C-alpha positions in Angstrom: 48.3 5.6 68.8 45.2 6.5 66.8 44.4 10.2 67.0 40.7 9.3 67.5 41.6 7.9 70.9 42.5 11.5 71.9 39.0 12.9 71.1 37.5 14.1 74.4 33.7 13.6 74.4 31.5 16.7 74.5 27.8 17.2 74.3 28.2 17.2 70.5 29.5 13.6 70.7 26.6 12.3 72.7 24.5 9.8 70.8 20.8 9.5 71.7 19.2 11.2 74.7 18.2 14.1 72.4 15.8 15.8 74.9 18.2 15.5 77.8 21.1 16.9 75.7 18.9 19.8 74.4 17.9 20.7 78.0 21.5 20.5 79.2 22.8 22.6 76.3 20.3 25.3 77.0 21.2 25.3 80.7 24.9 25.6 79.9 24.4 28.4 77.3 22.2 30.2 79.8 24.9 29.8 82.5 27.6 31.3 80.3 25.4 34.2 79.3 24.5 35.0 82.9 28.1 34.7 84.0 29.2 37.1 81.3 27.0 39.8 82.8 27.8 39.2 86.4 30.9 40.0 88.5 29.9 37.4 91.0 30.9 33.7 91.1 28.1 31.6 89.6 27.4 27.9 89.3 25.1 25.8 87.0 21.7 25.1 88.5 21.4 21.9 90.4 20.6 18.9 88.1 18.7 15.6 88.8 19.5 12.9 86.2 17.0 10.1 86.2 17.2 6.9 84.1 17.8 3.2 83.9 21.2 1.9 85.0 23.9 2.1 82.4 22.3 4.8 80.2 25.0 7.4 80.7 24.2 9.4 83.9 27.9 9.5 85.0 29.2 10.2 81.5 26.8 13.2 81.1 28.1 14.6 84.4 31.7 14.3 83.3 30.8 16.0 80.1 29.1 18.9 81.9 32.2 19.4 84.1 34.3 19.5 80.9 32.0 21.9 79.2 32.1 24.2 82.2 35.9 23.7 82.8 35.3 23.0 86.4 36.2 20.4 89.0 34.0 17.3 89.3 33.8 15.6 92.7 32.2 12.2 92.6 30.6 10.4 95.6 28.5 7.3 95.9 25.5 7.9 98.1 26.1 4.6 100.0 29.4 6.1 101.2 27.8 9.2 102.6 26.5 7.8 105.9 26.1 10.9 108.1 25.6 14.7 107.9 29.3 15.0 108.8 30.2 13.2 105.6 28.2 15.8 103.7 30.0 18.6 105.5 33.4 17.1 104.7 32.5 16.7 101.0 31.0 20.1 100.5 33.9 21.9 102.3 36.2 20.6 99.6 34.4 22.5 96.8 35.6 25.6 95.0 33.4 28.2 93.3 31.6 26.7 90.3 32.5 23.1 91.1 30.2 20.1 90.5 29.4 17.7 93.3 28.1 14.5 91.6 26.2 12.1 93.9 25.5 8.7 92.3 22.4 6.7 93.4 21.4 9.8 95.4 18.1 8.1 96.4 20.1 5.9 98.8 21.0 8.9 101.0 19.5 8.5 104.5 16.7 11.0 105.2 18.8 12.9 107.7 21.6 13.2 105.2 19.2 14.5 102.5 18.0 17.2 105.0 21.6 18.3 105.5 22.3 18.4 101.8 19.2 20.2 100.7 19.6 22.8 103.4 23.1 23.4 102.1 21.7 23.8 98.6 19.0 26.2 99.8 21.1 28.4 102.1 24.6 27.7 100.8 25.8 27.3 104.4 26.9 24.4 106.6 25.7 24.6 110.2 28.4 22.7 112.2 27.2 23.9 115.5 25.2 26.6 117.2 27.8 29.3 116.5 29.9 27.6 113.8 28.5 28.4 110.3 30.5 27.8 107.1 29.7 29.7 104.0 29.8 27.6 100.8 30.8 28.8 97.4 28.4 28.6 94.5 28.4 24.9 93.3 26.2 22.6 91.3 24.9 19.3 92.7 24.2 16.6 90.1 22.2 13.8 91.6 21.9 10.5 89.6 19.1 8.1 90.4 17.2 5.2 88.8 14.0 6.3 90.6 13.4 10.0 91.5 10.4 9.1 93.7 12.7 7.4 96.2 14.0 10.8 97.1 12.2 12.9 99.7 9.9 15.5 98.1 12.0 18.3 99.7 15.2 16.9 98.1 13.6 16.6 94.7 12.3 20.2 94.8 15.8 21.6 95.2 16.8 20.5 91.6 16.1 23.2 89.0 17.1 21.1 86.0 15.7 17.6 85.4 17.2 15.2 82.8 15.3 12.0 82.1 17.4 9.4 80.2 15.9 6.5 78.3 17.0 3.2 76.8 18.6 3.4 73.3 17.1 2.1 70.1 19.1 -0.5 68.2 20.1 2.2 65.7 21.4 4.5 68.4 23.2 1.6 70.0 24.8 0.8 66.6 26.1 4.4 66.3 27.3 4.4 69.8 29.3 1.1 69.4 30.7 2.4 66.0 31.7 5.7 67.6 33.4 3.9 70.6 35.3 1.5 68.3 36.6 4.4 66.2 37.6 6.4 69.2 39.7 3.4 70.4 41.2 2.8 67.0 39.4 -0.6 66.5 38.0 -1.8 63.2 34.7 -3.7 63.3 32.4 -5.1 60.7 28.9 -3.6 60.5 27.3 -7.0 60.9 29.3 -7.4 64.2 28.1 -4.0 65.4 24.5 -4.9 64.5 24.8 -8.2 66.5 26.2 -6.4 69.5 23.6 -3.7 69.3 20.8 -6.3 69.3 22.3 -7.9 72.4 22.8 -4.7 74.3 19.1 -4.2 75.3 19.3 -0.5 74.7 21.9 0.0 77.5 25.2 1.7 76.5 27.1 0.3 79.4 26.3 -3.2 78.3 27.1 -2.3 74.7 30.5 -1.1 75.6 31.2 -4.2 77.7 30.2 -6.5 74.9 32.3 -4.6 72.4 35.3 -5.0 74.7 34.6 -8.7 75.0 34.4 -9.0 71.2 37.7 -7.2 70.8 39.4 -9.6 73.2 38.0 -12.5 71.2 39.5 -10.9 68.0 42.8 -10.2 69.7 43.0 -13.9 70.9 42.9 -14.8 67.2 45.7 -12.4 66.4 43.6 -9.9 64.5 42.6 -6.3 65.0 39.4 -6.6 62.9 36.3 -7.6 64.9 34.0 -9.8 62.8 30.5 -11.3 63.3 32.3 -14.7 63.9 34.2 -13.1 66.8 30.9 -12.0 68.3 29.4 -15.5 68.0 32.5 -17.0 69.5 32.5 -14.5 72.3 28.9 -15.2 73.2 29.6 -19.0 73.2 32.6 -18.5 75.5 30.9 -16.2 77.9 27.5 -17.9 77.8 25.6 -14.9 76.5 22.3 -15.6 74.7 20.5 -13.9 71.9 19.1 -11.2 74.1 22.5 -10.5 75.7 21.6 -12.3 78.9 24.5 -13.8 80.8 24.5 -17.0 82.8 23.3 -15.4 86.0 20.3 -13.7 84.2 19.5 -16.9 82.4 19.5 -18.8 85.7 16.9 -16.3 87.0 14.6 -17.2 84.1 15.2 -20.9 84.6 14.2 -20.7 88.2 10.9 -19.1 87.2 10.4 -21.9 84.6 11.0 -24.5 87.2 8.7 -23.0 89.7 5.0 -23.9 89.9 3.3 -20.6 89.4 4.6 -17.3 90.8 8.0 -17.4 92.6 8.7 -14.9 95.4 11.7 -12.7 95.2 13.1 -14.0 98.5 13.1 -17.5 97.1 14.8 -16.4 93.9 17.4 -14.6 95.8 18.1 -17.6 98.1 18.4 -20.0 95.1 20.7 -17.6 93.2 22.8 -16.6 96.3 22.3 -12.9 95.5 20.8 -10.0 97.4 17.4 -8.8 96.4 18.7 -5.5 95.3 21.0 -7.1 92.7 18.2 -9.1 91.2 15.8 -6.1 91.1 18.4 -4.3 88.9 18.1 -6.8 86.0 14.4 -7.6 86.6 13.5 -4.2 85.1 15.0 -5.3 81.8 13.1 -8.6 81.9 9.8 -6.7 82.4 10.7 -4.2 79.6 11.5 -7.1 77.3 8.2 -8.8 78.2 9.9 -11.9 79.6 8.4 -11.8 83.1 5.5 -10.3 84.9 5.1 -9.4 88.6 2.0 -10.3 90.6 1.2 -10.1 94.3 2.3 -13.7 94.7 5.7 -13.2 93.0 7.4 -13.3 89.6 6.2 -15.4 86.6 7.5 -16.1 83.1 5.4 -14.7 80.3 4.7 -16.7 77.1 7.5 -14.7 75.5 9.8 -15.7 78.4 9.0 -19.4 77.8 9.6 -18.9 74.1 13.0 -17.3 74.7 14.2 -20.1 77.0 12.9 -22.7 74.5 14.8 -21.0 71.7 17.9 -20.7 73.7 17.8 -24.4 74.6 17.6 -25.4 71.0 20.6 -23.3 69.9 
């Protein structure tokens, strides 16, 4: 097994997100300094991580837990349906632990009240006379839109990290690093092609890299080439912007519509919930492929050009 596979990511290994990493490094160094002077149990300040889907919010939280040598408890906000669920999760924490809540904006308002009261008072109020003291802990909340949180919840976070999409160069380095860690060899041209199709999203970059590796392995080779990337894209129906068949269908629906097309109609034709469509719509807007109006979604000139180019390939 390649020794690189054993490398455990730390903040020093994080590519991109320079501002967020600098803020986090400062917070961690400050925590260790304060802890060295105190005889009390301490925890890192509560952290809100905001950024587009797939840009590394969960990974950063895992790295923080590793840097602090503490336990990481991960919960998806959709699974926390009542204040009692919050009580159960927080009562599992030990001093200094991290409680990571993904998509924290999806917590119900009543649950947010219970959670921020626990942050503020470090107590759980289970009844009129039943109060549970909580150990010092760090809440890390991850969200794609901080403004969907209640103001009271947002104000409980002392550290705010804002993640952004990656440049092609940062994505190139990320794919290169990932391949080396896994012991895979890959041509620079293949990395460049994958980076261009990743739309600045590390999660997509990793998925495309893994698909290219499968393509290479199917040809009985361990070296990923540009040809393997081309073959992978043909097999999986991925276009020049890294859009898959479902995302391409969305654009085709807009092209077939006469004028603006409402989201409900798009969702019905695609057989997908509105929320799923809204996730990749943000990429289309950022790439300049669509625009939103009061009447619905419309293809831009760039969107029409992309579909025309894809059809001629």
